[in-house]
C-alpha positions as CSV (number, residue, x, y, z in Angstrom):
1,M,23.0,-4.5,39.2
2,K,23.9,-1.8,36.7
3,E,21.3,0.5,35.3
4,Y,20.4,-0.5,31.7
5,L,19.2,2.4,29.5
6,R,18.5,0.2,26.4
7,L,17.2,-3.3,25.7
8,T,20.2,-3.9,23.4
9,E,22.5,-3.6,26.5
10,I,20.4,-6.1,28.4
11,Q,20.4,-8.6,25.6
12,K,24.1,-8.3,25.1
13,D,24.7,-9.2,28.8
14,L,22.0,-12.0,28.6
15,S,23.7,-13.5,25.5
16,V,27.1,-13.9,27.3
17,G,25.6,-15.0,30.7
18,V,26.5,-11.9,32.7
19,I,22.9,-11.7,33.9
20,S,19.7,-13.8,33.5
21,C,16.1,-12.8,33.1
22,V,15.4,-14.3,36.5
23,E,18.0,-12.0,38.0
24,L,16.5,-9.1,36.2
25,V,13.0,-9.8,37.5
26,N,14.3,-10.3,41.1
27,H,16.1,-7.0,40.8
28,Y,13.0,-5.1,39.8
29,L,10.9,-6.9,42.4
30,D,13.3,-5.8,45.1
31,R,13.2,-2.2,43.8
32,I,9.4,-2.2,43.6
33,E,9.3,-3.3,47.3
34,A,11.9,-0.8,48.3
35,H,10.1,2.1,46.5
36,S,6.5,1.0,47.4
37,H,5.9,4.5,48.8
38,L,5.9,5.9,45.3
39,N,2.6,3.9,44.7
40,A,3.5,3.2,41.1
41,F,2.0,-0.3,41.0
42,V,-1.4,-1.4,42.1
43,E,-0.6,-5.0,41.6
44,V,2.7,-6.9,41.1
45,Y,2.8,-10.2,39.3
46,Q,5.6,-11.6,41.4
47,Q,5.4,-15.3,40.9
48,E,4.1,-15.1,37.3
49,A,7.0,-12.8,36.3
50,K,9.5,-15.2,37.8
51,E,8.0,-18.2,36.0
52,T,8.0,-16.3,32.7
53,A,11.7,-15.2,33.3
54,L,12.6,-18.9,33.6
55,L,10.9,-19.7,30.3
56,V,12.6,-16.8,28.5
57,D,16.0,-17.8,29.9
58,A,15.5,-21.2,28.4
59,K,14.5,-19.7,25.0
60,I,17.6,-17.5,25.0
61,K,19.8,-20.6,25.6
62,A,17.9,-22.4,22.8
63,G,18.3,-19.5,20.4
64,T,14.5,-19.1,20.0
65,A,13.9,-16.0,22.1
66,G,11.7,-13.1,20.7
67,K,12.7,-9.5,20.0
68,L,11.8,-8.3,23.5
69,A,13.6,-11.0,25.5
70,G,15.0,-9.4,28.6
71,M,12.6,-6.5,28.7
72,V,10.6,-6.3,31.9
73,V,7.5,-4.2,31.3
74,G,4.7,-2.7,33.5
75,I,1.3,-2.0,32.0
76,K,-1.1,0.8,32.8
77,D,-4.2,-0.2,34.7
78,V,-6.4,0.3,31.7
79,L,-5.0,-2.5,29.5
80,S,-6.6,-5.9,29.7
81,W,-4.6,-9.1,30.3
82,K,-6.7,-12.2,30.4
83,G,-7.1,-13.6,33.9
84,H,-5.8,-10.5,35.6
85,A,-7.7,-7.7,37.3
86,V,-8.0,-4.4,35.5
87,Q,-9.7,-1.4,37.2
88,A,-8.8,1.8,35.3
89,G,-7.8,3.2,38.7
90,S,-11.5,3.1,39.7
91,Q,-13.6,1.3,42.3
92,I,-16.4,1.0,39.7
93,L,-14.5,-2.0,38.3
94,N,-13.6,-3.5,41.7
95,S,-13.2,-7.3,41.4
96,Y,-13.4,-7.2,37.5
97,I,-11.1,-9.8,35.8
98,A,-10.2,-9.3,32.1
99,P,-11.7,-12.1,29.9
100,Y,-9.3,-11.3,27.1
101,T,-5.9,-9.7,26.4
102,A,-5.3,-6.3,24.8
103,T,-3.7,-6.7,21.3
104,A,-0.8,-4.4,22.3
105,V,-0.1,-6.5,25.4
106,Q,-0.4,-9.8,23.6
107,R,2.2,-8.7,21.0
108,L,4.7,-7.8,23.7
109,V,4.1,-11.2,25.4
110,D,4.5,-13.0,22.0
111,E,8.0,-11.4,21.7
112,D,9.0,-12.6,25.2
113,A,8.5,-9.4,27.2
114,I,8.0,-10.1,30.9
115,I,5.0,-8.3,32.4
116,I,5.7,-7.5,36.0
117,G,2.6,-5.7,37.1
118,R,-0.2,-3.2,36.5
119,Q,0.5,0.4,37.2
120,N,-1.5,3.2,39.0
121,C,-3.2,5.9,36.9
122,D,-5.7,8.6,37.0
123,E,-9.2,7.1,37.1
124,F,-10.3,6.1,33.6
125,A,-7.2,8.0,32.4
126,M,-8.8,11.3,33.3
127,G,-6.2,13.6,34.8
128,S,-2.9,15.4,34.4
129,S,-1.3,14.6,37.8
130,N,-2.2,11.1,38.9
131,E,-4.0,12.4,41.9
132,N,-7.4,11.1,40.7
133,S,-6.7,7.4,41.2
134,S,-8.9,5.5,43.7
135,F,-5.6,3.9,44.8
136,G,-4.2,7.2,45.9
137,P,-1.7,9.5,44.2
138,V,1.6,8.4,42.6
139,L,4.7,10.3,43.8
140,N,7.4,11.7,41.6
141,A,10.7,9.8,42.4
142,K,12.7,13.0,42.0
143,D,10.7,14.9,44.6
144,N,8.1,12.9,46.6
145,N,6.1,16.1,47.3
146,K,5.4,16.6,43.6
147,V,3.2,14.9,41.0
148,P,4.5,12.6,38.3
149,G,2.0,13.8,35.7
150,G,-0.9,11.9,34.4
151,S,-2.8,10.0,33.6
152,S,0.1,7.4,33.0
153,G,1.9,8.6,36.2
154,G,2.5,5.2,37.6
155,S,3.9,4.0,34.3
156,A,6.3,7.0,34.0
157,V,7.5,6.8,37.7
158,A,8.1,3.0,37.3
159,V,10.6,3.7,34.5
160,Q,12.0,6.8,36.2
161,A,12.7,4.9,39.4
162,G,14.0,1.7,37.8
163,L,11.1,-0.4,38.9
164,C,10.8,-1.9,35.4
165,H,12.6,-1.4,32.2
166,A,9.7,0.1,30.2
167,S,6.0,0.7,30.5
168,L,2.9,0.8,28.4
169,G,0.8,3.9,28.9
170,T,-2.1,5.5,27.1
171,D,-2.4,9.0,25.6
172,T,-5.7,10.7,25.1
173,G,-4.5,14.3,25.5
174,G,-0.9,14.0,26.6
175,S,-1.1,11.2,29.2
176,V,2.1,9.5,28.0
177,R,4.1,12.6,27.0
178,Q,3.3,14.8,30.0
179,P,4.3,12.4,32.7
180,A,7.3,11.4,30.7
181,A,8.4,15.1,30.7
182,F,7.7,15.4,34.4
183,C,9.8,12.3,35.1
184,G,12.7,12.8,32.7
185,V,12.0,9.8,30.4
186,V,10.8,9.2,26.9
187,G,7.1,9.0,26.0
188,L,5.7,8.2,22.6
189,K,2.2,8.8,21.3
190,P,1.8,7.0,17.9
191,S,-0.5,8.1,15.1
192,Y,-4.2,7.4,15.9
193,G,-4.8,3.8,14.8
194,R,-1.1,2.8,14.5
195,V,-1.5,0.6,17.5
196,S,-4.7,-1.4,18.1
197,R,-7.0,-0.2,20.9
198,W,-8.5,-3.7,21.4
199,G,-8.5,-4.4,25.1
200,L,-8.0,-0.8,26.2
201,I,-10.7,0.5,28.5
202,A,-11.9,3.5,26.5
203,Y,-11.9,7.1,27.7
204,A,-12.4,8.9,24.4
205,S,-12.4,6.5,21.5
206,S,-11.4,8.9,18.7
207,F,-8.4,10.2,20.8
208,D,-7.1,7.2,22.8
209,C,-3.6,5.8,21.8
210,I,-1.4,3.2,23.4
211,G,2.2,4.2,23.7
212,P,5.5,3.2,25.4
213,I,7.4,5.0,28.1
214,T,11.1,4.2,28.1
215,K,14.5,5.5,29.0
216,S,15.6,5.7,25.4
217,V,14.3,6.5,21.9
218,E,15.7,3.2,20.8
219,D,13.4,1.2,23.1
220,A,10.4,3.3,22.2
221,A,11.1,2.4,18.6
222,I,11.4,-1.4,19.1
223,L,8.2,-1.4,21.3
224,L,6.2,0.5,18.7
225,E,7.6,-1.9,16.0
226,V,6.3,-4.9,17.9
227,M,2.9,-3.4,18.8
228,A,1.9,-1.6,15.6
229,G,-0.1,-3.0,12.7
230,S,-3.6,-3.9,11.7
231,D,-5.9,-5.9,13.9
232,E,-9.0,-7.9,13.0
233,F,-10.5,-6.9,16.4
234,D,-10.1,-3.1,15.8
235,S,-11.5,-1.6,12.7
236,T,-9.8,1.7,13.4
237,A,-6.3,0.1,13.4
238,S,-4.3,1.2,10.4
239,S,-3.4,-1.4,7.8
240,A,-0.4,0.6,6.6
241,P,2.8,-1.5,6.6
242,V,4.9,-1.2,9.8
243,P,8.4,0.0,9.2
244,A,11.4,-1.4,11.0
245,Y,11.5,1.7,13.3
246,S,14.5,0.3,15.3
247,A,16.6,-0.1,12.2
248,T,16.2,3.4,10.8
249,L,17.1,5.5,13.9
250,H,20.5,6.8,12.9
251,T,20.5,9.6,10.4
252,Q,22.4,12.8,9.7
253,K,19.6,14.3,7.6
254,K,18.9,18.0,8.0
255,Y,15.2,18.8,8.6
256,R,12.8,21.6,8.3
257,I,11.5,22.5,11.7
258,G,8.7,24.9,12.8
259,Y,7.9,26.2,16.2
260,M,5.5,28.8,17.5
261,Q,7.2,31.9,19.0
262,D,4.0,32.7,20.8
263,M,4.2,29.4,22.7
264,V,7.8,30.0,23.8
265,D,7.3,33.6,24.7
266,N,4.1,33.1,26.6
267,P,4.5,34.5,30.2
268,A,2.7,31.5,31.6
269,L,5.6,29.3,30.4
270,D,8.2,28.4,33.1
271,P,11.4,30.4,32.3
272,A,13.6,27.3,32.6
273,I,11.4,25.5,30.0
274,R,11.6,28.5,27.7
275,D,15.3,28.8,28.1
276,N,16.0,25.1,27.5
277,T,13.6,25.0,24.5
278,L,15.2,28.1,22.8
279,A,18.7,26.7,23.5
280,L,17.8,23.4,21.8
281,L,16.3,25.2,18.8
282,H,19.5,27.3,18.6
283,R,21.7,24.2,18.7
284,L,19.5,22.7,15.9
285,K,20.2,25.8,13.7
286,E,23.9,25.4,14.5
287,E,23.7,21.8,13.3
288,G,22.4,23.0,9.9
289,H,18.6,22.3,10.4
290,Q,16.1,24.9,9.0
291,V,14.4,26.3,12.1
292,E,11.6,28.8,11.7
293,S,9.0,30.5,13.7
294,V,5.5,29.9,12.4
295,Q,1.9,31.0,13.1
296,M,-1.1,28.6,13.3
297,Q,-4.4,30.3,13.8
298,T,-6.5,27.4,15.0
299,L,-4.3,26.4,17.9
300,K,-6.1,28.7,20.3
301,H,-9.2,26.5,19.9
302,L,-7.4,23.3,20.9
303,L,-8.3,23.0,24.6
304,P,-12.0,23.8,24.3
305,T,-12.3,21.5,21.3
306,Y,-10.5,18.7,23.1
307,Y,-12.5,18.9,26.3
308,I,-15.9,19.2,24.6
309,L,-15.2,16.1,22.4
310,T,-13.5,14.0,25.0
311,T,-16.1,14.5,27.7
312,A,-18.8,13.7,25.2
313,E,-17.1,10.5,24.2
314,A,-16.5,9.7,27.9
315,S,-20.2,10.2,28.7
316,S,-21.0,7.6,26.0
317,N,-18.2,5.2,26.8
318,L,-18.7,5.1,30.6
319,S,-22.4,4.5,30.4
320,R,-21.7,0.8,30.3
321,F,-20.4,0.9,33.9
322,D,-23.8,0.8,35.6
323,G,-23.6,-1.8,38.4
324,V,-25.7,-4.3,36.5
325,R,-23.3,-6.5,34.5
326,Y,-19.9,-6.2,36.4
327,G,-17.9,-4.2,38.9
328,H,-19.3,-2.3,41.8
329,R,-22.9,-2.6,42.7
330,S,-24.4,-0.4,45.4
331,A,-25.7,-2.3,48.5
332,D,-28.2,0.5,49.1
333,A,-30.2,0.3,45.9
334,V,-33.9,-0.4,46.2
335,D,-34.9,-0.3,42.5
336,L,-33.3,-0.2,39.0
337,E,-33.0,3.6,38.9
338,S,-31.4,3.8,42.3
339,L,-29.1,1.0,41.4
340,Y,-27.8,3.0,38.4
341,K,-27.5,6.3,40.4
342,K,-26.0,4.9,43.6
343,S,-23.6,2.4,41.9
344,R,-22.2,5.1,39.6
345,T,-22.0,7.8,42.3
346,E,-20.2,5.4,44.7
347,G,-18.0,3.9,42.1
348,F,-16.8,6.9,40.1
349,G,-14.5,9.6,41.6
350,A,-15.1,13.3,41.5
351,E,-13.1,14.0,38.3
352,V,-14.8,11.2,36.3
353,R,-18.2,12.4,37.5
354,R,-17.4,15.9,36.4
355,R,-16.4,14.9,32.9
356,I,-19.4,12.6,32.5
357,L,-21.7,15.5,33.5
358,L,-20.0,17.9,31.1
359,G,-20.1,15.3,28.3
360,T,-23.8,14.6,28.9
361,F,-24.5,18.3,28.8
362,V,-22.8,18.9,25.4
363,L,-24.6,15.9,23.9
364,S,-28.0,17.0,25.2
365,A,-30.6,17.8,22.6
366,N,-30.6,21.6,23.3
367,Y,-26.8,22.0,23.1
368,Y,-25.6,19.3,20.7
369,D,-25.2,21.6,17.7
370,A,-23.9,24.5,19.7
371,Y,-21.1,22.5,21.3
372,Y,-20.5,19.0,20.0
373,T,-21.2,19.6,16.3
374,K,-19.2,22.9,16.3
375,A,-16.3,21.2,18.1
376,Q,-16.2,18.5,15.4
377,S,-16.0,21.3,12.8
378,V,-13.2,23.0,14.6
379,R,-11.4,19.7,14.9
380,R,-11.5,19.4,11.1
381,M,-10.2,23.0,10.7
382,V,-7.3,22.3,13.1
383,R,-6.4,19.1,11.2
384,D,-6.5,21.0,7.8
385,E,-4.2,23.7,9.1
386,T,-1.8,21.2,10.6
387,E,-1.7,19.2,7.3
388,A,-0.9,22.4,5.5
389,F,1.9,23.1,8.0
390,F,3.5,19.7,7.3
391,K,3.7,20.5,3.6
392,D,6.4,23.0,4.4
393,Y,8.0,21.4,7.5
394,D,9.1,18.0,8.7
395,F,8.4,18.5,12.4
396,F,6.8,20.8,14.9
397,I,8.7,21.4,18.1
398,S,7.2,22.7,21.3
399,P,7.5,22.4,25.1
400,V,5.6,19.4,26.5
401,T,4.2,21.2,29.6
402,P,3.9,24.9,30.8
403,S,5.7,24.0,34.0
404,T,7.8,21.3,35.6
405,A,6.2,18.9,38.0
406,F,4.0,20.8,40.5
407,K,3.3,20.0,44.1
408,I,0.7,17.5,45.1
409,G,-2.6,19.2,45.8
410,E,-1.5,22.5,44.2
411,K,-4.0,22.5,41.4
412,T,-6.7,20.1,42.5
413,A,-9.0,22.9,43.7
414,D,-9.0,24.5,40.3
415,P,-9.9,22.2,37.4
416,M,-9.1,24.9,34.8
417,Q,-5.5,25.2,36.0
418,M,-5.2,21.4,35.8
419,F,-6.7,21.3,32.3
420,L,-4.1,23.9,31.2
421,A,-1.4,21.4,31.9
422,D,-2.4,19.8,28.6
423,V,-2.1,22.9,26.5
424,F,0.9,21.8,24.5
425,T,0.0,18.1,24.2
426,V,-3.6,18.0,23.0
427,H,-2.8,19.2,19.5
428,A,-1.4,15.7,18.5
429,N,-4.5,14.0,19.8
430,V,-7.0,16.4,18.2
431,V,-5.4,15.8,14.8
432,G,-4.4,12.2,15.4
433,F,-0.7,12.7,14.5
434,P,2.3,11.1,16.3
435,A,4.3,13.0,18.9
436,I,7.1,12.2,21.3
437,A,8.5,13.7,24.5
438,I,12.2,13.5,25.2
439,P,14.2,14.9,28.1
440,N,15.7,18.4,27.7
441,G,17.6,19.1,30.9
442,E,16.3,20.2,34.4
443,D,15.2,23.3,36.1
444,A,17.1,25.0,39.1
445,D,15.4,22.5,41.5
446,G,16.6,19.5,39.5
447,M,13.1,18.7,38.1
448,P,13.1,17.3,34.6
449,I,12.1,19.3,31.5
450,G,10.9,17.8,28.3
451,V,10.6,18.9,24.7
452,Q,8.0,17.6,22.2
453,I,8.3,16.7,18.6
454,M,5.2,16.2,16.4
455,A,5.3,14.7,12.9
456,P,2.8,14.1,10.1
457,N,0.4,11.2,10.2
458,L,2.1,7.7,10.2
459,K,5.6,9.3,10.0
460,E,6.8,7.7,13.2
461,A,10.0,6.4,11.5
462,D,11.2,9.9,10.6
463,M,10.1,11.2,14.0
464,L,11.9,8.6,15.9
465,A,15.1,9.1,13.9
466,F,15.0,12.8,14.5
467,A,14.1,12.3,18.2
468,N,17.1,10.0,18.6
469,Q,19.3,12.7,17.1
470,L,17.7,15.4,19.2
471,S,18.0,13.5,22.4
472,K,21.7,13.2,21.9
473,L,21.9,16.9,21.1
474,A,20.0,17.7,24.3
475,A,22.3,15.5,26.3
476,G,25.4,16.9,24.6
477,T,26.5,13.5,23.2
478,L,25.8,14.1,19.4
479,D,28.7,13.1,17.2
480,V,29.5,16.0,15.0
């Protein structure tokens, strides 16, 4: 079967009978089995996907199929689907079955997307390499000795290796965009609240976003169009009208673009990423866009602010996993206190325990003001400066990661080195603005490089149109 880069290509062939949804599902199931060594899926819904494909084929023949008919999707193992297991890559939720469906997943199903399985991820979405999963690491399909990025590594690899057409991931500090860059695919983080978080197992509630991973900007647009919108189950979901993102992708508009020279010139940045980023910025200038170097004073505070606030929220959110109500319960407990301690120690992995401890520390009575309160103040300052920036510019462009995919085990012994992998992506989460990672070539070893676009709050329509234009420019296919 040929490789489909866009849903429109699939739907065109479906409409004339060249393929069927059943054939598509069987194709992906065969590929999942053939590439099981990548460890991208923790569970495959083989029979259910086939049954759904039959129903969608019937709808296509009847002319009643939804917008996503023909799209075979995998979902990250932090998204609930009623009647299906969800574990957040952790043994603390062993045997847990979701009693309801995440709004984002339900909206895909309502438009006839076919869910093929749940995908491996860093435990509770905490990680930048997908090495923290209790199901074992995911392997990058380009080089099996290298990481796929995290925490949505299984979701990115599944799209990269053609195990499904698209995936749903989550992005708390770059967990959709960073693996997308490492795997050479498209990863979209919407504005905070643009997509409902109902049914998402929380890591850090004021940062978490659900976003698509695809092979094209077009498919990211249609998935966001379907998922976005208000939700009675999530009071933080935006009630702003949802534009027809997929209908406004083609533009010849010239934009005002800012980038930080200090980011690009940083000696810690991989030379290939620097060269490809600068080359793309140069091509944008040649196309008539206004491209300028800017300075933003608060960006040096991003990583400490992000990790203080997210670990604090994780400490609070993960307190519910205690061995009492659901999930893993220690067999060695002798009283209530030992039940809590032993269940959590046995159920949580090392990285999750580290972040819970850090978060509990910064929320403690003696340090609350010194760390948590101050970090909230800095977050406000960063947002104010970012909003001021977007009064003069349409977009902010940066690398996605400081390096291409690194070797498995290379950074696990040094948490600080692992945290630095998020240095370019946490900005969008701290301020809650949308950002997208698109492919921008490869390094000398053939490993993918990404470039990131950030836009003002709720300006996904403009961002996607520009990303569509930029992806063609990066690939050398822009019509001029």
